[in-house]
DRENTORDO-112997 format. One record per residue: x, y, z of N, C-alpha, C in turn; residue in three letters. Coordinates in nm, 3 decimals. Example, Ala and Ser with C-alpha at 12.3 -4.5 7.8 and 13.67 -1.06 7.14 Angstrom:
n.east_n.north_n.up_ca.east_ca.north_ca.up_c.east_c.north_c.up_type
1.319_-0.569_0.780_1.230_-0.450_0.780_1.320_-0.330_0.780_ALA
1.285_-0.225_0.708_1.367_-0.106_0.714_1.290_0.003_0.787_SER
END
This chain:
n.east_n.north_n.up_ca.east_ca.north_ca.up_c.east_c.north_c.up_type
13.487_-4.344_-4.947_13.558_-4.320_-4.877_13.448_-4.312_-4.703_UNK
13.527_-4.460_-4.608_13.372_-4.431_-4.509_13.405_-4.336_-4.396_UNK
13.219_-4.287_-4.318_13.228_-4.195_-4.290_13.223_-4.242_-4.124_UNK
13.296_-4.229_-3.995_13.385_-4.290_-3.879_13.360_-4.169_-3.750_UNK
13.226_-4.164_-3.695_13.197_-4.089_-3.586_13.271_-4.092_-3.504_UNK
13.308_-3.992_-3.445_13.478_-3.988_-3.363_13.393_-3.962_-3.189_UNK
13.449_-4.094_-3.115_13.328_-4.048_-2.986_13.438_-3.950_-2.865_UNK
13.408_-3.837_-2.869_13.415_-3.699_-2.868_13.369_-3.683_-2.691_UNK
13.424_-3.608_-2.621_13.382_-3.633_-2.493_13.244_-3.501_-2.407_UNK
13.198_-3.468_-2.483_13.088_-3.367_-2.538_12.995_-3.514_-2.568_UNK
12.995_-3.535_-2.671_12.869_-3.696_-2.640_12.912_-3.802_-2.613_UNK
13.034_-3.856_-2.503_12.994_-3.908_-2.427_12.990_-3.886_-2.272_UNK
12.910_-3.724_-2.271_12.852_-3.657_-2.127_12.726_-3.705_-2.159_UNK
12.670_-3.612_-2.333_12.491_-3.628_-2.420_12.469_-3.813_-2.360_UNK
12.542_-3.810_-2.479_12.501_-3.967_-2.423_12.461_-4.043_-2.314_UNK
12.516_-4.068_-2.230_12.502_-4.087_-2.121_12.423_-4.050_-2.029_UNK
12.362_-3.902_-2.043_12.318_-3.843_-1.966_12.165_-3.878_-2.004_UNK
12.138_-3.898_-2.217_12.023_-3.955_-2.234_11.955_-4.081_-2.156_UNK
12.106_-4.183_-2.145_12.069_-4.291_-2.109_12.025_-4.342_-1.984_UNK
12.096_-4.222_-1.965_12.093_-4.243_-1.753_11.876_-4.138_-1.743_UNK
11.878_-4.061_-1.868_11.723_-3.987_-1.840_11.626_-4.072_-1.869_UNK
11.639_-4.225_-1.939_11.561_-4.340_-2.000_11.570_-4.431_-1.917_UNK
11.652_-4.430_-1.800_11.639_-4.548_-1.671_11.532_-4.471_-1.607_UNK
11.601_-4.381_-1.574_11.489_-4.281_-1.484_11.319_-4.288_-1.507_UNK
11.282_-4.238_-1.657_11.179_-4.305_-1.678_11.139_-4.402_-1.708_UNK
11.167_-4.491_-1.734_11.133_-4.585_-1.737_11.100_-4.653_-1.526_UNK
11.207_-4.620_-1.430_11.230_-4.649_-1.300_11.003_-4.544_-1.233_UNK
11.004_-4.476_-1.312_10.902_-4.397_-1.224_10.730_-4.447_-1.368_UNK
10.806_-4.486_-1.428_10.622_-4.537_-1.532_10.607_-4.687_-1.474_UNK
10.738_-4.773_-1.473_10.675_-4.906_-1.425_10.627_-4.858_-1.281_UNK
10.545_-4.852_-1.179_10.471_-4.841_-1.068_10.459_-5.025_-1.007_UNK
10.470_-5.148_-1.029_10.438_-5.279_-0.968_10.553_-5.338_-0.986_UNK
10.573_-5.399_-0.989_10.652_-5.536_-0.883_10.634_-5.655_-0.943_UNK
10.704_-5.738_-1.062_10.670_-5.847_-1.119_10.743_-5.892_-1.100_UNK
10.710_-6.032_-0.964_10.780_-6.127_-0.934_10.713_-6.285_-0.987_UNK
10.756_-6.408_-0.947_10.773_-6.485_-0.957_10.700_-6.599_-0.846_UNK
10.551_-6.639_-0.825_10.483_-6.624_-0.706_10.512_-6.790_-0.664_UNK
10.458_-6.819_-0.544_10.465_-6.914_-0.475_10.383_-7.027_-0.597_UNK
10.393_-7.205_-0.582_10.338_-7.264_-0.711_10.273_-7.390_-0.622_UNK
10.149_-7.392_-0.693_10.087_-7.457_-0.602_10.011_-7.627_-0.750_UNK
10.064_-7.696_-0.797_10.051_-7.824_-0.823_9.919_-7.842_-0.913_UNK
9.922_-7.829_-1.077_9.831_-7.840_-1.098_9.722_-7.732_-1.109_UNK
9.761_-7.597_-1.064_9.659_-7.509_-1.052_9.691_-7.419_-1.161_UNK
9.583_-7.352_-1.209_9.637_-7.194_-1.290_9.661_-7.047_-1.213_UNK
9.593_-6.977_-1.343_9.552_-6.818_-1.265_9.462_-6.775_-1.252_UNK
9.388_-6.724_-1.156_9.191_-6.714_-1.168_9.239_-6.545_-1.249_UNK
9.307_-6.465_-1.071_9.293_-6.332_-1.153_9.203_-6.265_-0.960_UNK
9.191_-6.141_-0.974_9.117_-6.158_-0.817_9.038_-6.172_-0.914_UNK
8.923_-6.091_-0.958_8.812_-6.122_-0.939_8.715_-6.239_-0.955_UNK
8.788_-6.407_-0.889_8.831_-6.498_-0.915_8.762_-6.495_-0.676_UNK
8.841_-6.408_-0.658_8.930_-6.387_-0.515_8.816_-6.348_-0.414_UNK
8.778_-6.236_-0.494_8.648_-6.154_-0.466_8.552_-6.193_-0.425_UNK
8.466_-6.264_-0.529_8.389_-6.336_-0.487_8.294_-6.350_-0.346_UNK
8.436_-6.462_-0.235_8.456_-6.512_-0.106_8.549_-6.370_-0.098_UNK
8.630_-6.351_-0.093_8.678_-6.267_-0.032_8.712_-6.141_-0.018_UNK
8.549_-6.027_-0.089_8.542_-5.924_-0.090_8.537_-5.794_0.072_UNK
8.597_-5.847_0.129_8.614_-5.727_0.231_8.796_-5.688_0.246_UNK
8.872_-5.856_0.237_9.002_-5.803_0.235_9.038_-5.781_0.031_UNK
8.961_-5.803_-0.035_9.036_-5.747_-0.165_8.945_-5.577_-0.187_UNK
8.880_-5.522_-0.035_8.862_-5.459_-0.108_8.926_-5.260_-0.049_UNK
8.963_-5.316_0.070_9.147_-5.272_0.100_9.263_-5.208_0.021_UNK
9.212_-5.372_-0.021_9.382_-5.400_-0.110_9.427_-5.345_-0.119_UNK
9.380_-5.212_-0.275_9.474_-5.130_-0.326_9.531_-4.992_-0.245_UNK
9.462_-4.990_-0.101_9.602_-4.888_-0.004_9.673_-4.901_-0.011_UNK
9.729_-5.082_0.028_9.807_-5.222_-0.004_9.923_-5.155_-0.051_UNK
10.014_-5.146_0.058_10.172_-5.126_-0.011_10.214_-5.208_-0.121_UNK
10.132_-5.364_-0.060_10.128_-5.481_-0.145_10.108_-5.483_-0.275_UNK
9.986_-5.397_-0.333_9.919_-5.347_-0.450_9.980_-5.345_-0.529_UNK
10.154_-5.283_-0.475_10.219_-5.315_-0.609_10.269_-5.369_-0.692_UNK
10.234_-5.511_-0.617_10.255_-5.640_-0.662_10.193_-5.699_-0.828_UNK
10.223_-5.728_-0.921_10.132_-5.802_-1.000_10.200_-5.892_-1.118_UNK
10.152_-6.008_-1.183_10.178_-6.093_-1.195_10.183_-6.045_-1.368_UNK
10.273_-6.086_-1.501_10.285_-6.031_-1.582_10.124_-6.146_-1.663_UNK
10.023_-6.104_-1.721_9.940_-6.154_-1.812_9.803_-6.098_-1.808_UNK
9.820_-6.137_-1.923_9.717_-5.990_-1.942_9.627_-6.018_-1.969_UNK
9.588_-6.159_-2.036_9.451_-6.189_-1.977_9.344_-6.185_-1.923_UNK
9.410_-6.197_-1.763_9.353_-6.279_-1.644_9.316_-6.089_-1.594_UNK
9.423_-5.941_-1.622_9.413_-5.868_-1.590_9.477_-5.848_-1.402_UNK
9.473_-5.811_-1.297_9.473_-5.845_-1.199_9.536_-5.910_-1.130_UNK
9.633_-5.951_-1.079_9.676_-6.087_-1.011_9.678_-6.098_-0.903_UNK
9.709_-5.956_-0.807_9.770_-5.929_-0.703_9.808_-6.007_-0.565_UNK
9.667_-6.047_-0.573_9.654_-6.168_-0.479_9.765_-6.273_-0.550_UNK
9.713_-6.331_-0.625_9.772_-6.425_-0.647_9.941_-6.451_-0.633_UNK
9.984_-6.300_-0.697_10.127_-6.277_-0.650_10.217_-6.402_-0.499_UNK
10.104_-6.354_-0.398_10.158_-6.432_-0.308_10.099_-6.536_-0.160_UNK
10.002_-6.499_-0.252_9.924_-6.699_-0.271_9.897_-6.789_-0.356_UNK
9.929_-6.786_-0.424_9.992_-6.899_-0.544_9.879_-6.880_-0.664_UNK
9.894_-6.900_-0.771_9.716_-6.991_-0.808_9.641_-7.053_-0.782_UNK
9.539_-6.995_-0.817_9.450_-6.999_-0.722_9.318_-7.086_-0.765_UNK
9.334_-7.133_-0.877_9.186_-7.224_-1.000_9.152_-7.335_-0.899_UNK
9.281_-7.371_-0.819_9.180_-7.580_-0.803_9.105_-7.482_-0.651_UNK
9.170_-7.393_-0.606_9.074_-7.366_-0.440_8.994_-7.238_-0.469_UNK
8.930_-7.264_-0.623_8.797_-7.190_-0.721_8.734_-7.295_-0.705_UNK
8.747_-7.373_-0.737_8.701_-7.506_-0.806_8.684_-7.620_-0.689_UNK
8.728_-7.577_-0.591_8.693_-7.700_-0.452_8.579_-7.624_-0.328_UNK
8.608_-7.464_-0.365_8.535_-7.369_-0.270_8.581_-7.308_-0.150_UNK
8.665_-7.326_-0.190_8.780_-7.282_-0.084_8.891_-7.410_0.013_UNK
8.896_-7.457_-0.080_8.930_-7.648_0.008_9.025_-7.526_0.091_UNK
9.081_-7.636_0.232_9.232_-7.605_0.308_9.331_-7.693_0.176_UNK
9.399_-7.615_0.221_9.600_-7.701_0.171_9.549_-7.646_-0.025_UNK
9.452_-7.584_-0.086_9.493_-7.576_-0.197_9.486_-7.440_-0.273_UNK
9.549_-7.352_-0.134_9.573_-7.170_-0.198_9.747_-7.185_-0.090_UNK
9.867_-7.086_-0.114_9.981_-7.096_-0.014_9.833_-6.936_0.048_UNK
9.904_-7.030_0.243_9.931_-6.992_0.342_10.020_-6.910_0.450_UNK
10.070_-6.694_0.392_10.191_-6.716_0.457_10.167_-6.722_0.588_UNK
10.017_-6.738_0.667_10.058_-6.725_0.804_10.106_-6.872_0.812_UNK
10.078_-6.966_0.749_10.153_-7.112_0.758_10.317_-7.158_0.740_UNK
10.355_-7.016_0.629_10.437_-7.107_0.574_10.549_-6.922_0.554_UNK
10.623_-6.857_0.685_10.652_-6.729_0.578_10.742_-6.763_0.420_UNK
10.783_-6.829_0.423_10.843_-6.841_0.304_10.765_-6.773_0.163_UNK
10.618_-6.766_0.200_10.570_-6.655_0.110_10.641_-6.560_0.103_UNK
10.661_-6.493_0.249_10.668_-6.351_0.240_10.898_-6.326_0.205_UNK
10.949_-6.417_0.250_11.070_-6.430_0.215_11.100_-6.416_0.105_UNK
11.035_-6.502_0.005_11.034_-6.474_-0.187_11.094_-6.349_-0.197_UNK
11.043_-6.203_-0.182_11.095_-6.109_-0.160_11.173_-6.071_0.036_UNK
11.171_-6.036_0.089_11.178_-5.976_0.167_11.315_-6.097_0.232_UNK
11.412_-6.104_0.174_11.502_-6.218_0.184_11.552_-6.200_0.308_UNK
11.602_-6.074_0.302_11.684_-6.006_0.423_11.643_-6.017_0.556_UNK
11.525_-6.078_0.546_11.424_-6.009_0.712_11.362_-6.207_0.755_UNK
11.441_-6.317_0.681_11.465_-6.455_0.728_11.605_-6.497_0.801_UNK
11.716_-6.337_0.671_11.906_-6.422_0.770_11.824_-6.343_0.936_UNK
11.748_-6.226_0.909_11.755_-6.141_1.013_11.716_-6.209_1.115_UNK
11.566_-6.340_1.103_11.483_-6.418_1.221_11.636_-6.543_1.287_UNK
11.745_-6.526_1.128_11.818_-6.656_1.223_11.970_-6.622_1.327_UNK
11.928_-6.491_1.341_11.994_-6.460_1.465_11.964_-6.499_1.555_UNK
12.029_-6.521_1.657_12.061_-6.534_1.802_11.910_-6.502_1.871_UNK
11.868_-6.391_1.839_11.759_-6.334_1.972_11.631_-6.234_1.836_UNK
11.565_-6.337_1.802_11.510_-6.316_1.694_11.341_-6.348_1.748_UNK
11.231_-6.263_1.715_11.058_-6.352_1.756_11.132_-6.478_1.662_UNK
10.942_-6.545_1.732_10.984_-6.755_1.719_10.875_-6.678_1.546_UNK
10.986_-6.702_1.472_10.841_-6.749_1.323_10.940_-6.841_1.235_UNK
11.082_-6.846_1.226_11.067_-6.915_1.166_11.054_-7.125_1.226_UNK
11.031_-7.100_1.403_10.976_-7.198_1.401_10.808_-7.278_1.429_UNK
10.773_-7.160_1.361_10.613_-7.164_1.338_10.511_-7.130_1.483_UNK
10.629_-7.080_1.578_10.515_-6.992_1.736_10.460_-6.847_1.654_UNK
10.523_-6.812_1.567_10.527_-6.733_1.559_10.509_-6.684_1.417_UNK
10.381_-6.577_1.317_10.422_-6.574_1.214_10.374_-6.402_1.157_UNK
10.450_-6.336_1.020_10.423_-6.247_1.015_10.280_-6.173_0.975_UNK
10.186_-6.263_0.932_10.043_-6.184_1.048_10.058_-6.178_1.142_UNK
10.125_-6.193_1.233_10.129_-6.138_1.382_10.090_-5.985_1.403_UNK
10.296_-5.950_1.320_10.280_-5.786_1.307_10.134_-5.699_1.223_UNK
10.196_-5.803_1.109_10.217_-5.721_0.968_9.999_-5.722_0.899_UNK
9.990_-5.641_0.809_9.885_-5.699_0.766_9.912_-5.630_0.651_UNK
9.913_-5.781_0.556_9.961_-5.738_0.395_9.874_-5.653_0.334_UNK
9.699_-5.652_0.355_9.560_-5.634_0.299_9.593_-5.505_0.275_UNK
9.630_-5.393_0.367_9.480_-5.264_0.482_9.654_-5.241_0.422_UNK
9.680_-5.036_0.408_9.837_-5.011_0.435_9.942_-5.037_0.464_UNK
10.037_-5.000_0.506_10.189_-4.966_0.481_10.240_-5.124_0.562_UNK
10.092_-5.224_0.554_10.141_-5.342_0.603_10.145_-5.350_0.760_UNK
10.168_-5.293_0.845_10.196_-5.201_0.995_9.987_-5.270_1.064_UNK
10.007_-5.343_1.148_9.842_-5.371_1.209_9.816_-5.184_1.320_UNK
9.726_-5.168_1.281_9.635_-5.071_1.402_9.618_-4.951_1.282_UNK
9.546_-4.901_1.365_9.461_-4.736_1.311_9.533_-4.666_1.365_UNK
9.529_-4.505_1.273_9.536_-4.414_1.346_9.724_-4.356_1.196_UNK
9.770_-4.312_1.360_9.909_-4.303_1.367_10.011_-4.410_1.316_UNK
10.107_-4.368_1.156_10.216_-4.518_1.223_10.261_-4.536_1.267_UNK
10.289_-4.473_1.415_10.390_-4.520_1.465_10.321_-4.530_1.610_UNK
10.174_-4.484_1.647_10.088_-4.486_1.738_10.011_-4.680_1.677_UNK
10.014_-4.675_1.562_10.006_-4.882_1.494_10.151_-4.941_1.522_UNK
10.195_-4.862_1.577_10.354_-4.955_1.558_10.366_-4.983_1.694_UNK
10.318_-4.935_1.786_10.383_-4.979_1.921_10.269_-5.068_1.918_UNK
10.152_-5.073_1.922_10.008_-5.106_1.951_10.051_-5.236_1.872_UNK
10.062_-5.272_1.826_10.106_-5.449_1.790_10.252_-5.443_1.832_UNK
10.336_-5.389_1.892_10.393_-5.468_2.000_10.344_-5.495_2.157_UNK
10.310_-5.413_2.184_10.239_-5.397_2.317_10.085_-5.512_2.307_UNK
10.084_-5.560_2.208_9.948_-5.646_2.231_9.995_-5.785_2.279_UNK
10.091_-5.818_2.268_10.207_-5.917_2.308_10.211_-5.853_2.475_UNK
10.364_-5.815_2.459_10.420_-5.753_2.517_10.325_-5.608_2.636_UNK
10.221_-5.658_2.692_10.117_-5.564_2.792_10.202_-5.510_2.853_UNK
10.272_-5.620_2.884_10.365_-5.510_3.101_10.423_-5.375_3.005_UNK
10.466_-5.366_2.946_10.596_-5.230_2.817_10.456_-5.126_2.808_UNK
10.383_-5.146_2.829_10.245_-5.022_2.721_10.233_-4.943_2.837_UNK
10.187_-4.959_2.973_10.184_-4.870_3.122_9.965_-4.866_3.132_UNK
9.945_-4.756_3.164_10.022_-4.634_3.177_10.093_-4.595_3.281_UNK
10.155_-4.526_3.225_10.320_-4.534_3.433_10.345_-4.373_3.415_UNK
10.323_-4.333_3.540_10.371_-4.224_3.609_10.428_-4.126_3.459_UNK
10.573_-4.180_3.507_10.665_-4.087_3.483_10.703_-4.226_3.320_UNK
10.714_-4.177_3.260_10.725_-4.224_3.074_10.841_-4.168_2.974_UNK
10.885_-4.256_3.002_11.030_-4.292_2.874_11.027_-4.178_2.756_UNK
11.080_-4.100_2.726_11.000_-4.033_2.637_11.016_-4.162_2.504_UNK
11.107_-4.250_2.503_11.188_-4.310_2.398_11.030_-4.423_2.296_UNK
10.956_-4.440_2.421_10.851_-4.472_2.372_10.804_-4.360_2.257_UNK
10.796_-4.227_2.253_10.743_-4.165_2.119_10.823_-4.226_2.016_UNK
10.926_-4.274_2.059_10.971_-4.275_1.941_10.954_-4.400_1.832_UNK
10.861_-4.462_1.949_10.891_-4.614_1.875_10.933_-4.729_1.908_UNK
10.866_-4.865_1.928_10.926_-4.946_1.991_11.081_-5.008_1.945_UNK
11.053_-4.902_1.736_11.184_-4.974_1.714_11.330_-4.829_1.720_UNK
11.323_-4.746_1.784_11.414_-4.685_1.803_11.533_-4.758_1.869_UNK
11.497_-4.915_1.999_11.589_-4.926_2.039_11.553_-5.058_2.001_UNK
11.495_-5.134_1.958_11.489_-5.250_1.906_11.445_-5.263_1.746_UNK
11.590_-5.447_1.666_11.505_-5.450_1.574_11.448_-5.620_1.612_UNK
11.339_-5.558_1.541_11.192_-5.621_1.579_11.251_-5.756_1.520_UNK
11.328_-5.829_1.421_11.303_-5.949_1.297_11.426_-5.957_1.397_UNK
11.525_-5.933_1.460_11.635_-6.039_1.513_11.762_-5.926_1.503_UNK
11.867_-6.006_1.629_11.952_-5.874_1.646_11.987_-6.002_1.673_UNK
12.150_-5.973_1.730_12.324_-6.041_1.781_12.326_-5.993_1.966_UNK
12.229_-5.903_1.957_12.177_-5.926_2.137_12.077_-5.946_2.161_UNK
12.087_-5.892_2.307_11.942_-5.956_2.381_11.819_-5.844_2.351_UNK
11.747_-5.917_2.412_11.635_-5.807_2.362_11.659_-5.767_2.294_UNK
11.691_-5.843_2.185_11.633_-5.788_2.013_11.686_-5.627_2.006_UNK
11.810_-5.596_2.038_11.874_-5.483_2.169_11.934_-5.428_2.025_UNK
11.954_-5.310_1.946_12.011_-5.276_1.855_12.139_-5.234_1.846_UNK
12.181_-5.240_2.003_12.281_-5.205_2.069_12.242_-5.234_2.195_UNK
12.452_-5.282_2.247_12.422_-5.388_2.316_12.454_-5.367_2.502_UNK
12.538_-5.208_2.459_12.534_-5.149_2.614_12.478_-4.981_2.624_UNK
12.594_-4.976_2.672_12.493_-4.806_2.711_12.581_-4.711_2.616_UNK
12.593_-4.743_2.513_12.562_-4.658_2.330_12.473_-4.644_2.335_UNK
12.352_-4.752_2.327_12.263_-4.738_2.299_12.164_-4.663_2.297_UNK
12.181_-4.619_2.454_12.136_-4.484_2.588_12.200_-4.359_2.546_UNK
12.291_-4.386_2.542_12.369_-4.245_2.499_12.399_-4.214_2.369_UNK
12.237_-4.251_2.274_12.204_-4.227_2.198_12.116_-4.063_2.180_UNK
12.085_-4.069_2.314_11.982_-3.980_2.308_12.052_-3.868_2.442_UNK
12.011_-3.928_2.547_12.117_-3.872_2.667_12.265_-3.893_2.663_UNK
12.313_-3.849_2.529_12.455_-3.771_2.556_12.421_-3.632_2.589_UNK
12.514_-3.564_2.703_12.402_-3.374_2.653_12.611_-3.292_2.618_UNK
12.730_-3.318_2.689_12.870_-3.308_2.614_12.930_-3.380_2.711_UNK
13.081_-3.377_2.704_13.203_-3.483_2.692_13.322_-3.303_2.739_UNK
13.428_-3.286_2.853_13.470_-3.231_2.826_13.635_-3.241_2.825_UNK
13.750_-3.160_2.827_13.827_-3.237_2.787_13.865_-3.307_2.899_UNK
13.888_-3.329_2.984_13.889_-3.457_3.137_13.826_-3.594_3.023_UNK
13.742_-3.564_2.950_13.627_-3.749_2.932_13.535_-3.716_3.015_UNK
13.550_-3.599_3.076_13.393_-3.657_3.176_13.277_-3.650_3.082_UNK
13.166_-3.754_3.058_13.044_-3.789_3.043_12.970_-3.804_3.099_UNK
12.848_-3.651_3.054_12.759_-3.626_3.168_12.622_-3.707_3.087_UNK
12.545_-3.707_3.159_12.360_-3.734_3.133_12.272_-3.740_3.187_UNK
12.241_-3.639_3.163_12.104_-3.599_3.313_12.159_-3.466_3.399_UNK
12.276_-3.446_3.354_12.317_-3.302_3.385_12.443_-3.357_3.497_UNK
12.434_-3.571_3.541_12.551_-3.572_3.637_12.684_-3.666_3.514_UNK
12.786_-3.680_3.614_12.861_-3.717_3.506_12.885_-3.892_3.512_UNK
12.905_-3.999_3.418_12.833_-4.123_3.359_12.921_-4.162_3.390_UNK
13.034_-4.131_3.386_13.196_-4.212_3.360_13.219_-4.325_3.418_UNK
13.209_-4.326_3.553_13.263_-4.501_3.664_13.156_-4.573_3.678_UNK
13.001_-4.533_3.634_12.911_-4.617_3.649_12.788_-4.626_3.486_UNK
12.902_-4.649_3.398_12.849_-4.700_3.277_13.001_-4.781_3.316_UNK
13.132_-4.782_3.313_13.224_-4.875_3.414_13.186_-5.000_3.449_UNK
13.108_-4.951_3.489_12.963_-5.085_3.589_12.861_-5.203_3.481_UNK
12.849_-5.147_3.416_12.764_-5.191_3.359_12.653_-5.126_3.207_UNK
12.532_-5.192_3.138_12.456_-5.098_3.073_12.389_-5.084_3.211_UNK
12.338_-4.990_3.108_12.218_-4.848_3.180_12.161_-4.886_3.233_UNK
12.023_-5.041_3.192_11.941_-5.064_3.233_11.974_-5.137_3.335_UNK
12.123_-5.256_3.337_12.144_-5.381_3.393_12.200_-5.312_3.526_UNK
12.285_-5.208_3.574_12.352_-5.168_3.684_12.356_-5.123_3.762_UNK
12.198_-5.175_3.801_12.121_-5.101_3.939_12.110_-4.897_3.887_UNK
12.071_-4.902_3.809_11.993_-4.757_3.794_11.924_-4.756_3.731_UNK
11.899_-4.814_3.634_11.754_-4.683_3.550_11.715_-4.831_3.507_UNK
11.636_-4.987_3.511_11.610_-5.099_3.516_11.457_-5.014_3.444_UNK
11.403_-4.977_3.515_11.297_-4.967_3.441_11.247_-4.895_3.302_UNK
11.314_-4.885_3.243_11.352_-4.874_3.095_11.217_-4.792_3.019_UNK
11.099_-4.889_3.038_11.014_-4.813_2.939_10.945_-4.691_2.990_UNK
10.909_-4.715_3.131_10.877_-4.600_3.236_10.880_-4.656_3.387_UNK
10.778_-4.564_3.494_10.830_-4.653_3.567_10.698_-4.542_3.658_UNK
10.631_-4.612_3.777_10.486_-4.529_3.846_10.567_-4.417_3.976_UNK
10.670_-4.462_3.994_10.800_-4.475_4.160_10.903_-4.329_4.089_UNK
10.900_-4.389_3.991_11.112_-4.261_3.998_11.126_-4.234_3.846_UNK
11.107_-4.116_3.839_11.108_-3.955_3.730_11.290_-4.019_3.679_UNK
11.383_-4.080_3.747_11.512_-4.123_3.723_11.429_-4.341_3.578_UNK
11.306_-4.353_3.610_11.255_-4.463_3.561_11.365_-4.600_3.634_UNK
11.388_-4.578_3.765_11.400_-4.688_3.853_11.276_-4.808_3.948_UNK
11.275_-4.863_3.937_11.092_-4.995_4.022_11.091_-4.944_4.080_UNK
END
């Protein structure tokens, strides 16, 4: 006589909980991502120690970087986080750092796109920073070797705005009348990698402004913003192109942010 276990409701519940628990434990225990690195013909992995001999300053800060979670599964070498993005470095080491012997993400964003595939799609949109055509690189705005990859020091918001205003100097101010949206950061209104909207805005019309400035509506459909009815004004165009609030980053003459 053979014993055949019956799958009861309780068995399925407790079994499912046990399996889910094992999955969660495995996710917590593994704190690094294993990936396939870029290839360098004829090269093999050298390990982080070889990189430190010439790039001590860069490798010294790498432990604080979010990219330090990247690793290659090769216990003989130990940590090989550098080569996860730059490719195997044996030829680069033997040649004394000869150009063309290592992958340089500043020259090719493909090194970044191997993980950030969604950003390739955003850069392909009609309005984007000029990364795909080589006029800019991911490294112009990001520092993958230290911190959370946003350039700048201090609070992350300050670093974000400093990164943008390094090129967009006119938007940095200082202004007598500041737009409080700048306190939220440039990405509160802009999608920095790409957008279907002009100026890489996250919305193309007054709906962008009304996310913050809509106060209330009544049964008659009155739209209050700044204490005034904006129904007809919104019909004339967007807030910044209808001749009202053109100085949207800040103004030296007008509290309602006009020129």
